[in-house]
C-alpha positions in Angstrom: -32.5 -14.8 4.9 -34.0 -13.8 8.2 -35.8 -16.3 10.5 -38.4 -15.7 13.1 -39.0 -18.2 15.9 -41.9 -19.0 18.2 -42.2 -21.9 20.6 -45.4 -23.7 21.5 -46.1 -25.9 24.5 -49.2 -28.1 25.2 -49.5 -31.0 27.7 -52.4 -33.5 28.0 -52.2 -33.8 31.8 -54.7 -36.3 33.2 -57.4 -35.7 30.7 -58.6 -38.2 28.2 -57.4 -37.7 24.6 -59.0 -40.1 22.1 -62.5 -38.9 22.9 -61.6 -35.5 21.3 -62.6 -33.7 24.5 -59.1 -32.6 25.6 -58.2 -29.0 26.3 -56.8 -27.1 23.3 -55.3 -24.5 25.7 -51.5 -24.1 25.2 -48.9 -21.3 25.2 -46.8 -19.5 22.8 -43.3 -18.3 23.8 -41.4 -15.6 22.0 -37.7 -14.7 21.9 -38.2 -11.6 24.1 -39.4 -13.8 26.9 -43.2 -13.2 26.5 -45.5 -16.1 27.0 -49.0 -15.8 25.6 -51.9 -18.0 26.5 -53.3 -19.6 23.3 -56.1 -21.9 22.4 -58.4 -22.9 19.6 -61.2 -20.5 19.0 -64.5 -21.4 20.7 -66.0 -20.9 17.3 -64.0 -23.9 16.1 -63.8 -26.1 19.2 -66.6 -25.6 21.7 -66.1 -24.8 25.4 -64.8 -26.2 27.6 -62.1 -27.6 25.3 -61.2 -24.1 24.1 -60.2 -21.2 26.3 -62.0 -18.0 25.3 -59.6 -15.8 27.3 -56.6 -17.0 25.2 -55.5 -15.8 21.8 -56.5 -18.2 19.0 -54.5 -18.7 15.8 -57.1 -16.9 13.7 -56.9 -13.8 15.9 -53.1 -13.9 15.9 -53.1 -13.9 12.1 -55.4 -10.9 11.9 -53.3 -9.1 14.5 -50.1 -9.9 12.6 -51.5 -8.5 9.4 -52.8 -5.3 11.2 -49.5 -4.8 13.0 -47.4 -5.3 9.9 -49.4 -2.8 8.0 -49.2 -0.3 10.8 -45.5 -0.6 11.2 -44.9 0.1 7.5 -47.4 2.9 7.5 -45.7 4.7 10.5 -42.3 4.4 8.8 -43.6 5.8 5.5 -45.5 8.6 7.3 -42.3 9.6 9.1 -40.4 9.5 5.9 -42.9 11.9 4.4 -42.5 14.3 7.3 -45.9 13.5 8.8 -46.1 13.1 12.6 -48.5 10.4 13.8 -49.9 10.9 17.3 -51.9 7.7 17.4 -52.9 4.7 15.2 -55.7 2.4 16.2 -57.1 -0.5 14.1 -60.1 -2.8 14.5 -59.2 -5.5 12.1 -61.5 -8.4 11.2 -60.6 -11.7 9.5 -63.1 -13.8 7.6 -63.0 -17.6 7.7 -64.7 -19.2 4.8 -64.2 -21.8 2.1 -61.5 -20.9 -0.4 -61.6 -21.6 -4.1 -60.5 -25.2 -3.4 -63.3 -25.6 -0.8 -60.8 -25.6 2.2 -61.4 -23.4 5.2 -59.1 -20.4 5.1 -58.9 -16.8 6.3 -60.2 -15.5 2.9 -60.2 -11.8 3.8 -58.8 -9.4 6.4 -60.2 -6.0 6.7 -58.2 -3.3 8.4 -60.0 -0.2 9.8 -57.2 2.2 10.9 -58.0 5.4 12.7 -55.0 7.7 12.6 -54.4 11.0 14.4 -51.7 13.2 13.1 -50.0 16.2 14.8 -50.4 19.4 12.8 -51.9 19.3 9.4 -53.7 16.1 8.3 -52.5 14.6 5.0 -55.1 14.9 2.2 -57.0 11.8 1.1 -54.7 11.1 -1.8 -51.5 11.1 0.3 -53.2 9.0 2.9 -54.4 6.5 0.3 -50.9 6.3 -1.2 -49.3 5.7 2.2 -51.7 2.8 2.9 -51.1 1.4 -0.6 -47.4 1.5 -0.1 -47.6 0.1 3.4 -49.7 -2.8 2.1 -47.3 -3.5 -0.8 -44.4 -3.6 1.7 -46.1 -5.7 4.4 -44.7 -9.2 4.0 -47.4 -10.7 6.2 -50.0 -9.5 3.7 -47.8 -10.7 0.9 -47.6 -14.1 2.5 -51.4 -14.7 2.6 -53.6 -16.0 -0.2 -56.6 -14.1 1.0 -57.1 -10.4 0.5 -56.0 -7.9 3.0 -57.9 -4.6 2.5 -57.9 -1.2 4.2 -61.3 0.3 4.7 -62.1 3.9 5.7 -58.5 4.7 6.4 -58.1 7.9 8.3 
């Protein structure tokens, strides 16, 4: 079994707490030494208790799904002899009530735009690469909501 660690730090400081008006700003620290400013989304907790410049958990989940798909796609493309020059994605996560009525990210849509060196793969090969990348992406496999690829190319 592999494990993956992240540390989180938040401090109240001098602010009140029980009035629910405390700052949700905190930080994530990762094993490579990177510290990322994090906060609740202003869509969930209004300003000034949220920090709109920080990464919120919903954005992080969407980015993780997008990144996981891309990493498997790149590996599969290379194994098929395809050279990828660039891969860009504008992913969107949708927060809504799930089948049990709980708030959840119920769908993530990936919109990859990929540039290949040399000959472009045909639509069938491209679709198969995305299908296999999705099947191998353990982030997508860990989620209850759908992760779909739209307009891949």
